[in-house]
TORGUPA-502154 format. One record per residue: residue in one letter; z, y, x of N, C-alpha, C, CB in turn. Coordinates in pm, whole numbers, padded with zeros to 5 digits, always signed. Atoms other than C-alpha are relative to their C-alpha. Glycine has a CB too. Example, Ala and Ser with C-alpha at 12.3 -4.5 7.8 and 13.67 -1.06 7.14 Angstrom:
A+00000-00119+00089+00780-00450+01230+00000+00120+00090+00125+00003-00099
S-00006-00119-00082+00714-00106+01367+00073+00109-00077-00142+00046+00041
***
This chain:
M-00097-00109-00002+08979+10630+12925-00072+00133-00019+00081+00000+00133
T+00056-00132+00022+08909+10983+12803+00090+00103+00065-00016+00028-00149
K-00076-00106-00063+09014+11284+13003+00022+00114-00098-00073+00051+00126
A-00027-00115+00086+09186+11567+12819-00081+00119+00049+00152+00035-00001
P+00083-00113-00041+08972+11882+12817+00077+00099+00085-00057+00069-00120
D-00061-00102-00083+09040+12147+13077+00053+00112-00089-00100+00056+00103
G-00056-00111+00074+09261+12428+12956+00110-00041-00096-00107+00069-00076
I-00109+00046+00085+09504+12208+12761+00120-00029+00090-00040-00127-00082
D-00122+00014-00080+09858+12232+12903+00078-00121-00050+00087+00129-00007
H-00079+00115+00043+10033+11896+12902+00143+00015+00053-00065-00135+00049
D-00134-00036-00051+10295+12117+13057+00100-00050-00112+00013+00165+00030
R-00003-00041+00141+12279+10725+10920+00065-00106-00071-00138+00029-00060
R-00035+00099+00097+12355+10626+10769-00131-00039-00064+00106+00051-00105
W+00130+00034+00056+12069+10420+10632+00013-00097-00115-00088-00058+00106
L+00000+00080+00122+11981+10242+10312-00133-00070-00008+00026+00087-00127
C+00125+00073+00017+11718+09971+10307+00029-00147-00024-00092+00017+00122
G-00019+00135+00048+11664+09614+10199-00007-00104+00107-00098-00030-00102
G+00002+00103-00101+11725+09423+10517+00097+00032+00110-00138-00016+00056
A-00089-00022-00114+11931+09382+10832-00067-00056+00122+00138-00066-00023
A+00059+00046-00125+11845+09331+11197+00094-00099+00067-00030+00118+00094
M-00083+00096-00072+11966+09041+11408-00071-00040+00128+00031-00123-00086
T+00055+00044-00126+11917+08918+11764+00034-00146+00021+00053+00086+00116
V-00019+00143-00017+11869+08550+11835-00055-00042+00135-00069-00079-00113
A+00042+00056-00128+11854+08394+12181-00082+00098+00082-00081-00127-00023
G+00065-00100-00084+11753+08717+12349-00124+00062-00058-00034-00060+00128
S+00118-00059+00061+11465+08794+12113+00041+00072-00127-00107-00107-00031
T-00034-00082+00116+11469+09057+11838-00079-00046-00121-00028+00148+00029
L+00062+00041+00125+11401+08947+11485+00048+00091-00111+00031-00148-00033
L-00041-00072+00119+11409+09131+11157+00011-00100-00114-00099+00114-00035
D-00023+00088+00114+11562+08937+10869-00017+00084-00125+00143-00067+00006
L+00033-00090+00109+11387+09117+10585-00042-00077-00124-00111+00097+00041
P+00051+00064+00122+11311+09035+10222-00152+00009-00002+00059+00066-00126
P+00146-00012+00012+10949+08976+10123-00038+00142-00036-00054-00097-00107
A+00043-00138+00022+10750+09299+10115-00008+00034-00148-00134+00024+00065
D+00018-00032+00141+10683+09267+09742+00133+00008-00074-00090-00103-00066
A-00131-00010+00062+11056+09241+09671+00082+00113+00058+00075-00130+00015
E-00077-00098-00075+11158+09525+09897+00038+00121-00083-00076+00044+00121
R-00028-00117+00084+11138+09804+09644-00030-00032-00145-00082+00122+00047
Q+00029+00006+00142+11169+09807+09272-00068+00131-00038+00130-00026-00086
P+00074-00125+00014+10897+10066+09194+00053+00094-00107-00142-00030-00028
N-00046-00086+00108+11065+10193+08877+00145+00045+00017-00015-00070-00131
K-00137-00042-00027+11403+10255+09039-00002+00119+00096+00083-00117+00060
T-00014-00112-00092+11507+10578+09205+00112-00030+00098+00026+00131-00075
S-00105+00020-00098+11720+10596+09518+00127+00071-00045-00045+00050+00139
T-00128-00059+00037+12089+10678+09485+00069+00066+00118+00091-00104-00060
A-00060-00062-00118+12160+10797+09839-00112+00039+00094+00100-00096+00070
L+00099-00048-00094+11977+10981+10114+00038-00040+00141-00017+00151-00010
A-00018+00024-00141+11934+10870+10471-00040+00126+00075-00083-00123+00048
S+00030-00119-00079+11917+11131+10745-00002-00035+00147+00103+00110-00027
F+00003+00018-00145+11834+11155+11113+00111+00077+00070-00134+00045+00054
G-00100-00082-00066+12111+11405+11182-00066+00107+00086+00092-00087+00086
S+00051-00107-00087+12052+11644+11472-00137-00036+00057+00100+00026+00114
L+00132+00017-00059+11696+11691+11593-00002+00058+00141-00108+00067-00088
R+00021-00049-00135+11570+11761+11944-00127+00084+00003-00008-00117+00101
Q+00119-00083-00018+11308+12009+12069-00050-00018+00143+00030+00150-00030
V+00058+00008-00133+11067+11986+12361-00130+00080+00003-00026-00149+00040
D+00127-00068-00020+10788+12207+12493-00106-00102+00038+00011+00110+00109
A+00107+00097-00023+10463+12010+12483-00133+00066-00028+00018-00128-00089
G+00127-00068+00019+10126+12174+12541+00022+00133-00069-00096-00086-00081
P-00014-00129+00067+10087+12466+12297+00119+00008-00094-00125+00030-00077
L-00105+00008+00100+10386+12359+12090+00138-00016+00059-00028-00114-00092
N-00138+00044-00017+10761+12338+12090+00025-00095-00116+00103+00122+00002
I+00001+00105+00103+10795+12010+11902+00142-00044-00034-00083-00120+00047
G-00125+00056+00049+11091+11909+11690-00017-00148-00026+00046+00073-00127
Y+00013+00144+00021+11162+11538+11680+00136-00066-00016-00074-00064+00117
A-00118+00085+00013+11415+11274+11586-00014-00117+00096+00018-00051-00146
E+00001+00118-00085+11511+10989+11816+00121-00086-00033-00001+00038+00151
V-00107+00096+00026+11716+10679+11739-00022-00123+00085+00006-00037-00151
G+00010+00122-00078+11792+10358+11924+00029+00021+00146-00135-00061-00016
P-00029-00009-00144+11852+10281+12292-00108+00078+00073+00014-00139+00061
A+00094-00084-00074+11691+10514+12545-00068-00072+00115+00072+00122+00053
D+00048+00068-00121+11618+10251+12810-00097-00113-00030+00117-00053+00078
V+00098+00103+00035+11354+10043+12631-00131+00069-00032+00049-00087-00122
P+00129-00062+00034+10981+10101+12567+00003+00060-00141-00114-00103+00011
P-00014-00070+00127+10940+10349+12282-00104-00038-00105-00007+00146+00024
V+00089+00000+00116+10784+10339+11938-00008+00145-00047+00051-00098-00115
I+00018-00138+00048+10638+10674+11826-00070-00006-00136-00082+00086+00103
L+00049+00005+00137+10574+10735+11455-00042+00138-00046+00107-00058-00094
L+00053-00128+00045+10363+11011+11299-00021+00000-00152-00132+00032+00071
H+00012-00015+00145+10378+11133+10940-00134+00065-00037+00116+00084-00056
G+00122-00063+00050+10102+11280+10724+00031+00117-00090-00085-00101-00074
W-00012-00110+00096+10046+11546+10457-00003-00056-00141-00113+00105+00020
P-00107-00095-00022+10236+11635+10247+00135-00072+00010+00004+00105-00115
Y-00120+00077-00026+10519+11436+10400+00066+00054+00127-00033-00153+00014
D-00064-00045-00123+10751+11465+10698+00066-00119+00068+00103+00112-00027
I-00059+00108-00080+10960+11264+10944+00090-00092-00084+00081+00059+00115
H-00089+00084+00080+11187+11135+10665-00072-00116-00067+00069+00083-00105
S+00071+00120+00044+10911+10897+10560+00040-00122+00082-00151+00022+00009
F-00030+00109-00092+11034+10688+10854+00149-00028+00017-00061+00029+00133
V-00142+00008-00033+11411+10721+10829+00055-00142-00018+00078+00096-00087
D-00050+00136+00020+11478+10372+10687-00064-00098+00098-00025-00046-00143
A+00067+00088-00096+11216+10198+10901+00054+00022+00141-00151+00024-00002
A-00054-00030-00133+11350+10375+11211+00139-00060+00018+00006+00151+00023
S-00133+00061-00008+11703+10257+11133-00008-00150+00020+00081+00032-00125
L+00023+00143-00021+11580+09901+11103-00042-00029+00144-00106-00053-00098
L+00050+00022-00136+11394+09928+11431+00109+00024+00104-00120+00090+00029
A-00108-00029-00094+11690+10087+11611+00103-00112+00000+00068+00133-00035
S-00094+00112+00009+11917+09811+11484-00055-00125+00067+00033-00030-00145
A+00065+00113-00066+11665+09566+11627-00019+00026+00150-00134-00029-00065
G+00005-00027-00143+11699+09728+11970-00118+00082+00047-00001-00126+00073
Q+00118-00079-00035+11396+09957+11958+00036+00148+00015-00109-00018-00106
R-00008-00145-00011+11376+10317+12078-00109+00059-00089-00017+00048+00150
V+00094-00054+00099+11211+10515+11797+00000+00153+00007+00035-00049-00143
I+00015-00145-00012+11078+10871+11826-00096+00047-00108-00051+00040+00143
I+00079-00046+00114+10946+11067+11529-00014+00151+00008+00065-00043-00135
P+00018-00145-00010+10798+11415+11591-00057+00060-00129-00092+00033+00116
Y+00068-00079+00102+10706+11680+11339-00138+00039+00053+00084+00125-00038
L+00132-00048-00035+10333+11751+11345-00001+00153+00007-00105-00050-00101
R+00017-00146+00003+10212+12105+11411-00007+00048-00145-00128+00043+00079
G-00002-00053+00135+10284+12313+11103+00106-00060-00090-00132-00020-00062
Y-00104+00066+00080+10582+12106+10988+00136+00014+00066-00034-00150-00021
G-00136+00006-00049+10958+12122+11021+00031+00103+00107+00027-00135+00052
S-00043-00091-00107+11097+12271+11341-00101+00012+00113+00131-00046+00056
T+00105-00017-00100+10772+12241+11540-00060+00141-00013-00112-00109-00016
R+00052-00136-00002+10645+12585+11643-00103+00015+00112+00115+00101+00019
F+00091-00038-00107+10357+12729+11842+00076+00086+00101-00124+00076-00055
R-00068-00074-00105+10475+12866+12175-00058+00140+00018-00008-00075+00131
S+00064-00130-00010+10232+13159+12153-00044+00047-00138-00119-00006+00096
G+00047-00055+00125+10169+13387+11860-00150+00011-00007+00060+00135-00022
A+00146-00013-00004+09807+13409+11974-00072-00135-00013-00041+00067+00130
A+00063+00132+00007+09746+13032+11954-00074-00017-00132+00106-00111+00018
V+00077+00029+00122+09481+12918+11707+00076-00101-00084-00142-00053+00035
R-00068+00095+00092+09642+12751+11405-00105-00101-00046+00067+00074-00124
N+00112+00094+00013+09402+12460+11431+00051-00134-00049-00074-00016+00135
G-00041+00129+00053+09436+12146+11220-00101-00111+00023+00027+00012-00145
Q+00101+00103-00018+09133+11951+11347+00060-00123+00069-00118+00054+00082
Q-00057+00127-00042+09183+11586+11438+00024-00009+00150-00089-00112-00043
A-00017+00007-00145+09135+11625+11815+00124+00076+00045-00123+00054+00070
A-00116-00080-00037+09403+11894+11833+00129-00077-00023+00003+00131-00080
L-00121+00076+00029+09663+11672+11667+00016-00118+00096-00001-00050-00145
A-00008+00113-00093+09576+11378+11892+00047+00046+00137-00136-00069+00012
L-00043-00050-00129+09616+11588+12204+00143+00054-00005-00094+00109+00048
D-00142-00031+00015+09949+11714+12067+00084-00123+00033+00030+00049-00143
L-00075+00123-00026+10064+11352+12078+00000-00034+00148-00058-00116-00082
I+00005+00026-00144+09945+11306+12436+00093+00096+00074-00145+00015+00052
A-00087-00099-00065+10121+11629+12539+00147-00031-00026-00033+00142-00049
F-00138+00036+00034+10437+11516+12358+00047-00117+00086+00011-00036-00150
M-00036+00114-00084+10438+11183+12542+00020+00044+00145-00108-00110-00009
D-00014-00050-00137+10382+11362+12873+00129+00076+00018-00119+00089+00036
A-00121-00082-00010+10667+11604+12803+00126-00086+00006+00009+00096-00118
L-00116+00090+00000+10906+11313+12742-00008-00105+00111+00012-00069-00134
G+00015+00097-00108+10779+11118+13042-00033-00139-00048+00125-00005+00081
I+00036+00130+00057+10641+10840+12824-00144-00031+00037+00019-00002-00156
R+00135+00037-00040+10343+10668+12978-00071-00081-00107+00003-00079+00130
K+00062+00092+00095+10285+10409+12707+00099-00029-00112-00045-00131+00069
A-00087+00026+00114+10420+10342+12358-00074-00077-00107+00054+00132-00058
V+00053+00050+00126+10369+10146+12040-00011+00120-00093+00090-00114-00061
L+00026-00114+00087+10219+10395+11793-00019-00046-00143-00123+00078+00048
G+00017+00031+00141+10240+10393+11416-00009+00126-00083+00115-00087-00050
G+00011-00118+00084+10149+10630+11136-00071-00027-00130-00070+00109+00074
F+00074+00006+00126+10006+10698+10793-00059+00137-00026+00093-00045-00119
D+00066-00122+00037+09773+10961+10650-00044+00074+00128+00093+00089-00088
W+00038-00070-00124+09719+11235+10916+00052-00075+00122+00054+00144-00001
G-00059+00071-00112+09950+11033+11138-00077-00124+00039+00140-00037-00032
A+00080+00119-00030+09739+10718+11108-00127+00039+00075-00036-00075-00130
R+00121-00047-00070+09427+10911+11209+00035+00037+00146-00063+00123-00075
T-00037-00048-00133+09610+11066+11505+00031-00115+00096+00120+00092-00010
V-00033+00111-00091+09753+10743+11647-00123-00086+00027+00113-00086-00059
A+00122+00077-00023+09417+10569+11599-00088+00068+00104-00078-00018-00131
I+00079-00071-00101+09244+10841+11802+00055-00025+00139-00002+00151-00029
V-00061+00026-00131+09491+10798+12087-00027-00143+00044+00152+00028-00003
A+00026+00140-00036+09451+10420+12075-00145-00021+00039+00036-00091-00116
A+00143+00017-00028+09071+10454+12076-00042+00065+00132-00083+00058-00114
L+00048-00076-00116+09027+10716+12348+00091-00011+00122-00014+00144-00037
W-00095+00015-00111+09339+10661+12559+00077-00131-00017+00097+00122+00005
P-00070+00127+00023+09420+10289+12522+00109-00029+00102-00099-00113+00001
E-00105+00019-00101+09625+10305+12843+00132+00064-00042-00046+00057+00133
R-00122-00063+00049+09877+10516+12648+00059-00073-00121-00027+00146-00036
C-00040+00067+00125+09908+10275+12354+00010-00150+00023-00101+00031-00114
S-00019+00144-00020+10057+09926+12383-00022-00079-00129+00138-00027+00053
G+00024+00066+00128+10008+09848+12013-00006+00106-00108+00110-00105-00031
L+00027-00098+00105+09905+10020+11690+00031-00059-00137-00145+00046+00007
V-00016+00031+00143+10021+10009+11327-00055+00119-00077+00151-00029-00038
S+00069-00108+00069+09791+10212+11104-00009-00031-00149-00140+00021+00059
V+00009+00014+00145+09837+10251+10730-00137+00051-00045+00115+00077-00072
S+00135-00027+00051+09498+10251+10553-00107-00008+00108-00006+00137-00064
G+00102+00042-00095+09323+10138+10868-00057+00106+00090-00108-00060-00073
Y+00073-00084-00095+09063+10332+11063-00043+00127-00070-00124-00075+00058
L+00024-00125+00069+09065+10696+10954-00067+00105+00086+00128+00053-00053
I+00071-00094-00086+08882+10857+11246-00130+00043-00069-00030-00063+00139
G+00119-00050+00068+08606+11079+11108-00073+00104+00081+00036+00056-00134
S+00077-00106-00066+08364+11356+11189-00054+00094-00106-00115-00059+00085
Q+00062-00094+00093+08218+11665+11031-00136-00051-00046-00015+00138+00065
Q+00132+00052+00037+07876+11499+11037+00011-00106-00110-00071-00059+00123
A-00017+00105+00100+07998+11196+10843+00043+00059-00134+00102-00103+00046
N-00050-00061+00123+08171+11421+10591-00105+00081-00074+00118+00086+00030
E+00108-00071+00069+07841+11592+10509-00060-00084-00112-00109+00039+00099
A+00062+00088+00099+07733+11288+10307+00079+00004-00131-00008-00144+00053
P-00071-00001+00128+07818+11321+09935+00042-00141-00041-00087+00062-00109
L-00053+00126+00051+08021+11048+09766-00032-00012-00148+00152-00010+00025
P+00014+00012+00145+07990+10905+09415+00100+00091-00071+00019-00146-00045
P-00086-00097+00069+08144+11139+09155+00146-00043-00010-00053+00024-00137
K-00139+00042+00013+08457+10927+09104+00074+00016+00131+00008-00145-00047
A-00063-00017-00131+08527+10930+09477+00021+00147+00032-00085-00066+00110
E-00016-00143-00024+08467+11304+09497+00118+00056-00080-00130+00075-00037
L-00110-00047+00084+08714+11356+09212+00135-00022+00068-00003-00070-00135
A-00126+00030-00068+08988+11194+09418+00032+00099+00111-00004-00141+00057
W-00018-00099-00106+08935+11461+09685+00007+00142-00057-00114-00010+00102
W+00002-00132+00065+08983+11750+09440+00067+00107+00084+00067-00009-00135
Y-00075-00101-00075+09239+11924+09663-00076+00046+00124+00137-00055+00040
Q+00080-00040-00115+08999+11923+09957-00095+00114-00039-00079-00121+00055
F+00090-00105+00047+08754+12132+09754+00077+00125-00044-00086-00052-00116
Y-00087-00112+00036+09035+12350+09617+00036+00081+00124+00128-00050-00071
F-00038-00067-00123+09146+12427+09972-00118+00072+00066+00060-00100+00097
A+00118-00066-00058+08790+12531+10058-00015+00143-00049-00127-00079-00033
T+00011-00134+00058+08838+12843+09846+00120+00086+00038-00012-00009-00153
E-00113-00092-00023+09052+13151+09902+00104-00014-00111-00050+00146+00008
R-00092+00026+00111+09202+13086+09559+00090-00120+00033-00078-00025-00132
G-00077+00118-00036+09308+12743+09686+00103+00028+00108-00092-00108+00045
R-00096-00032-00106+09468+12882+10000+00120+00074-00058-00066+00084+00112
R-00108-00077+00058+09667+13136+09800+00083-00085-00096-00055+00123-00073
G-00071+00088+00092+09753+12874+09540+00093-00095+00073-00099-00078-00084
Y-00087+00091-00076+09887+12634+09801+00117+00076+00060-00080-00071+00111
E-00108-00080-00059+10086+12907+09972+00108+00032-00103-00056+00129+00060
A-00095-00039+00104+10248+13010+09645+00069-00119-00065-00070+00081-00106
N-00051+00115+00077+10305+12659+09507+00009-00127+00084-00090-00027-00121
R+00012+00117-00087+10337+12429+09805+00091-00116-00043+00032+00039+00143
E-00087+00109+00044+10635+12234+09665-00058-00071-00122+00140+00053-00032
D+00060+00062+00119+10473+12176+09325-00125-00079+00038-00036+00107-00105
F+00121+00068-00046+10151+12084+09503+00036-00133+00065-00078+00089+00099
A-00040+00122-00070+10325+11832+09730+00056-00104-00096+00104+00033+00107
R-00057+00094+00096+10516+11678+09441-00112-00070-00079+00096+00072-00097
L+00113+00059+00073+10189+11626+09251-00072-00103+00086-00098+00109-00044
I+00065+00096-00090+10031+11457+09554+00086-00125+00014-00025+00063+00139
W-00088+00117-00008+10336+11231+09592-00016-00087-00124+00148+00045+00015
Q+00007+00076+00126+10309+11130+09226-00134-00071-00015+00023+00093-00119
T+00132+00062+00018+09934+11064+09228-00031-00101+00110-00108+00107-00005
A+00028+00091-00110+09924+10897+09570+00088-00124-00003+00018+00072+00132
S-00092+00114+00013+10220+10670+09489+00047-00009-00145+00124+00015+00098
P-00029-00010+00143+10207+10630+09110+00114-00088-00049-00123-00034-00077
R-00109+00087+00044+10469+10355+09097+00128+00021+00080-00042-00145+00010
W-00120-00033-00078+10719+10512+09337+00080+00106-00076-00039+00052+00143
A-00083-00091+00078+10996+10671+09126+00101+00069+00091+00072-00075-00116
F-00089-00071-00091+11137+10892+09400+00082+00103-00079-00081+00070+00114
D-00082-00099+00068+11422+11123+09301-00020+00137+00065+00148-00041+00005
D+00022-00136-00047+11438+11498+09350+00061+00023+00138+00059+00099-00099
A-00063-00019-00131+11676+11479+09645-00088-00055+00112+00137-00068+00004
T+00091+00058-00100+11433+11253+09832-00117+00093+00025-00051-00138-00046
F+00111-00093-00016+11148+11494+09767+00043+00126+00074-00060+00036-00136
Q-00044-00125-00060+11346+11804+09861+00032-00016+00149+00122+00054-00074
Q-00029+00024-00141+11454+11648+10190-00126+00017+00085+00058-00139+00019
S+00127-00016-00072+11088+11634+10297-00063+00136-00024-00097-00109-00040
A+00064-00126+00034+10976+11951+10119+00047+00114+00089+00025+00035-00144
A-00051-00105-00089+11194+12159+10351-00092+00018+00121+00142-00033+00046
A+00089-00008-00117+10944+12079+10629-00120+00088-00025-00047-00139+00039
F+00118-00080+00032+10673+12274+10446+00027+00150+00009-00050-00035-00139
D-00034-00141-00016+10860+12603+10498-00039+00053+00138+00150+00020-00022
N+00048-00040-00132+10719+12611+10852-00098+00117-00014-00066-00120+00074
P+00087-00117+00016+10546+12949+10906-00149-00027+00021+00042+00107+00094
D+00140+00033-00027+10223+12779+11021-00054-00108-00093-00015-00046+00142
H+00038+00116+00081+10214+12509+10754-00129+00023-00078+00112-00036-00095
V+00116-00023+00087+09963+12663+10516-00127+00013+00083+00021+00127-00087
E+00119-00017-00083+09722+12768+10791-00049-00132+00057+00029+00098+00113
I+00038+00130-00059+09728+12422+10951-00064-00089-00107+00122-00071+00063
V+00052+00086+00107+09675+12239+10621-00138+00047-00045+00097-00002-00120
I+00128-00052+00047+09395+12467+10504-00108-00021+00106+00012+00149-00036
H+00101+00019-00104+09219+12453+10840-00039-00147+00013+00052+00052+00135
N+00028+00143-00011+09248+12074+10852-00107-00042-00100+00128-00082-00024
Y+00094+00045+00103+09065+12024+10523-00131+00078+00004+00063+00013-00137
R+00126-00075-00012+08813+12304+10573-00081-00049+00119+00028+00150+00013
W+00071+00050-00118+08729+12174+10919-00073-00130-00033+00097-00022+00118
R+00063+00129+00035+08657+11829+10776-00134+00020-00070+00094-00081-00089
L+00123-00025+00077+08393+11977+10546-00097+00091+00074+00035+00062-00133
G+00088-00088-00076+08241+12192+10819+00007+00144-00046-00141-00048-00009
L-00015-00136+00051+08369+12509+10651+00087+00086+00091+00060-00004-00140
A-00078-00073-00100+08590+12609+10944-00037-00056+00137+00155-00011-00027
T+00034+00045-00136+08515+12594+11315+00124-00052+00071-00062+00115+00080
G-00107+00044-00088+08723+12411+11568-00003+00082+00128-00013-00149+00031
E-00001-00065-00130+08797+12511+11925-00095-00074+00093+00144+00005+00060
K+00104+00060-00085+08523+12452+12181+00058-00097+00102-00077+00108+00071
L-00056+00090-00099+08759+12287+12427+00018-00142-00055+00132+00053+00049
Y-00012+00132+00060+08787+11998+12178-00136-00065-00028+00078+00009-00128
D+00133+00053+00034+08410+11952+12141-00030-00135+00065-00105+00100+00041
P+00029+00132-00060+08383+11665+12396+00076-00114-00069+00035+00001+00148
I-00077+00101+00071+08660+11477+12214-00063-00030-00136+00146+00045-00017
E+00058+00020+00133+08501+11531+11874-00133-00075+00007-00021+00135-00069
R+00125+00075-00014+08166+11403+12001+00028-00150+00016-00082+00051+00120
Q-00036+00142-00015+08331+11078+12107+00050-00057-00132+00108-00017+00109
L-00053+00048+00127+08512+11049+11774-00110-00016-00103+00107+00094-00052
A+00111+00010+00094+08190+11109+11581-00078-00130+00016-00093+00118+00017
A+00069+00126-00026+08051+10794+11742+00077-00121-00054-00023-00017+00149
G-00079+00111+00056+08328+10584+11581+00046-00099+00104-00081-00071-00103
P-00040+00092-00107+08491+10437+11893+00086-00115-00051+00075+00076+00108
V-00079+00117+00038+08640+10090+11866+00139+00010+00061-00069-00131+00044
I-00138+00004-00047+09009+10018+11921+00027-00139+00054+00101+00036-00115
I-00015+00128-00068+09093+09746+12169+00145-00048+00008-00055+00009+00139
V-00141+00039-00014+09475+09745+12160+00040-00088-00119+00092+00126+00009
P-00048+00080+00114+09667+09497+11941+00034+00090-00118+00123-00084+00040
T-00012-00089+00116+09663+09640+11589+00032-00080-00126-00129+00080-00020
I-00021+00045+00137+09805+09572+11245-00030+00117-00091+00146-00054-00022
T+00022-00101+00103+09663+09770+10955+00072-00044-00127-00152+00021-00026
L-00077+00025+00121+09862+09799+10634-00060+00077-00117+00148+00038+00020
E+00040-00071+00121+09775+09891+10278+00094-00039-00113-00147-00030-00038
G-00079+00027+00118+09988+09925+09968-00089-00038-00117+00086+00119-00036
D+00081+00046+00113+09870+09755+09651-00014+00105-00110+00060-00126-00058
A+00009-00105+00101+09922+10077+09450-00025+00136+00065+00128+00004-00084
N+00033-00126-00068+09784+10340+09688-00095+00081-00086-00061-00027+00139
G+00082-00083+00087+09654+10617+09464-00079+00107+00072+00083+00063-00101
A+00075-00098-00078+09515+10832+09747-00134-00060+00044+00082+00047+00124
P+00126+00054-00052+09156+10801+09872+00023-00078+00127-00101+00114+00026
H-00016+00082-00120+09139+10521+10125-00113-00103+00006+00139-00070+00001
P+00110+00098-00012+08874+10284+10264+00047-00142-00027-00062+00009+00139
A-00030+00143+00014+08858+09914+10186+00017-00063+00138-00112-00072-00079
P-00019+00063-00131+08984+09691+10470-00129-00055+00061+00100-00112-00012
S+00125+00055-00052+08640+09532+10499-00086+00107+00066-00078-00067-00111
A+00081-00108-00055+08496+09874+10586+00036+00033+00144+00015+00123-00085
Y-00042-00039-00134+08695+09908+10907+00043-00116+00090+00112+00096-00010
A-00049+00113-00080+08786+09557+11027-00073-00011+00134-00016-00130-00077
S+00079+00015-00123+08505+09559+11287+00034+00105+00104-00148+00006-00032
K-00038-00104-00095+08651+09872+11448+00114-00044+00092+00041+00127-00075
F-00112+00049-00080+08941+09668+11587-00046-00125+00073+00125-00030-00089
T+00060+00109-00077+08806+09450+11865+00102-00077+00083-00107+00054+00089
G-00105+00075-00065+09138+09342+12014+00067-00092-00100+00103+00094+00063
K-00076+00084+00093+09400+09122+11852+00031+00083-00125+00131-00054+00066
Y-00003-00082+00120+09404+09232+11489+00040-00080-00122-00136+00064-00023
A-00034+00059+00130+09555+09159+11148+00013+00111-00103+00132-00082+00009
H-00019-00094+00112+09552+09331+10809+00100-00061-00097-00135+00032-00071
R-00100+00046+00095+09843+09308+10565-00002+00088-00125+00141+00001+00065
L-00010-00069+00128+09839+09403+10197+00145-00012-00046-00099-00059-00106
I-00141-00002+00038+10190+09507+10091+00008+00014-00152+00077+00116+00071
M-00004+00009+00146+10259+09410+09730+00128+00063-00055-00011-00145-00044
G-00120-00047+00067+10508+09541+09477-00008+00144-00047+00116-00016+00090
G+00013-00137+00045+10367+09873+09362+00015+00102+00110+00099+00028-00105
I-00017-00087-00116+10357+10027+09708-00118+00096+00011+00013-00084+00129
G+00103-00102-00002+10166+10354+09733-00034+00051+00138+00042+00112-00085
H+00055-00060-00121+10036+10590+09997+00105+00021+00109-00063+00132-00034
N-00108-00023-00097+10370+10668+10163+00068-00133+00033+00105+00102-00057
L-00046+00137-00021+10405+10307+10271+00125-00011+00087-00111-00080+00063
P-00122+00016-00081+10665+10356+10548+00129+00028-00076-00007+00091+00119
Q-00120-00032+00076+10911+10511+10302+00016-00091-00121-00004+00144-00044
E-00006+00086+00116+10825+10289+10009+00025-00146+00037-00128+00011-00079
A-00018+00138-00047+10823+09962+10209+00042+00001+00146-00132-00083-00019
P-00040-00016-00140+11024+10033+10526+00011-00132+00075+00131+00071+00007
G-00012+00129-00066+11088+09667+10599-00134-00054+00046+00065-00098-00090
A+00133+00048-00037+10720+09575+10597-00057+00082+00115-00095+00005-00121
F+00050-00087-00106+10636+09875+10814+00070-00031+00132+00019+00148-00037
A-00076+00032-00121+10914+09798+11063-00041-00136+00057+00149+00002-00028
Q+00039+00133-00046+10814+09432+11078-00134+00003+00071-00005-00098-00117
A+00131-00012-00065+10456+09525+11161+00013+00057+00140-00094+00088-00084
L-00020-00058-00133+10576+09739+11452+00063-00099+00096+00087+00124-00010
I-00060+00105-00083+10796+09460+11583-00106-00102+00040+00115-00070-00076
D+00099+00103-00027+10508+09213+11554-00108+00049+00095-00063-00047-00129
V+00107-00049-00085+10246+09435+11715+00051+00022+00142-00060+00129-00056
A-00056-00019-00135+10481+09511+12007-00002-00132+00078+00144+00055-00007
K+00004+00133-00061+10489+09135+12073-00139-00061-00006+00100-00092-00067
A+00134+00053+00026+10121+09095+11980+00008-00129-00079-00077-00022+00130
D-00021+00117+00085+10250+08844+11726-00064+00028-00136+00152-00033-00015
L+00072-00036+00121+09981+08899+11465-00044-00123-00079-00120+00083+00036
***
């Protein structure tokens, strides 16, 4: 168990390819095969929505979040990444709620209706800050333990909580596996082809990049969606539903700091130093875990063999076929929901 650093206040309608059913007191998902779940060259014809959102004060933030399903069962908490938002989970959450699960999906700092409670707060995007946001969020809702799932920034965040605070995590679903990193590890250069895939990280390292992202954040996000999920033919309405989350007044600062911090070009906050030292050591994850990867993920991501040894508890990896890209929860909601159901039962 890791102690939070001193000074941190822990003060539809839906459309998807499956249905939920309950048999003899146990919850099952009757879903199509993952590779048949989405036709990659088809666009959606309707939008799902969470409806009204809730807000809660949690640590330095007032966090906006969606919640679906019964309130009297152990929760599942899902975290999105960049440049995405809570709507990556809308279909998977509906499946889970129909299967009797309580599902909670918060906006990360810098997204949607989440706001800093103080104008003087550092707009910090480092990995430890986001992980402690999740701990503070759980504390604010009175949640001692939850199944955690996420992708991109969200996958890194839930993996950190599972690694350092396993008593808060009953099971983990992580898209693209073990994404915990460190500034020291990021000092090592990669082969040119791998560096090319991180072009935006180097762009954000410049003042030109910061101004460019601020002025063109929607065009930027759309390009990332297209390159990270090259076979996902999302329509404009689907994109715009998530793009609204980038209008957050802290969004640009959080994104730029996140990527600059990774390269050691921006400092973090000293109160997070003990957490970052533990993360730099690459802590193992002992809770039951399923890692997922899409067969058409166009974003930089490690090979499953590179991180399998980091999961020392009950563990399984699943490759989701059918042209599934980086935004796996939205592109293959049935496969993502099934993994959460399975990990909650440790049925790997």
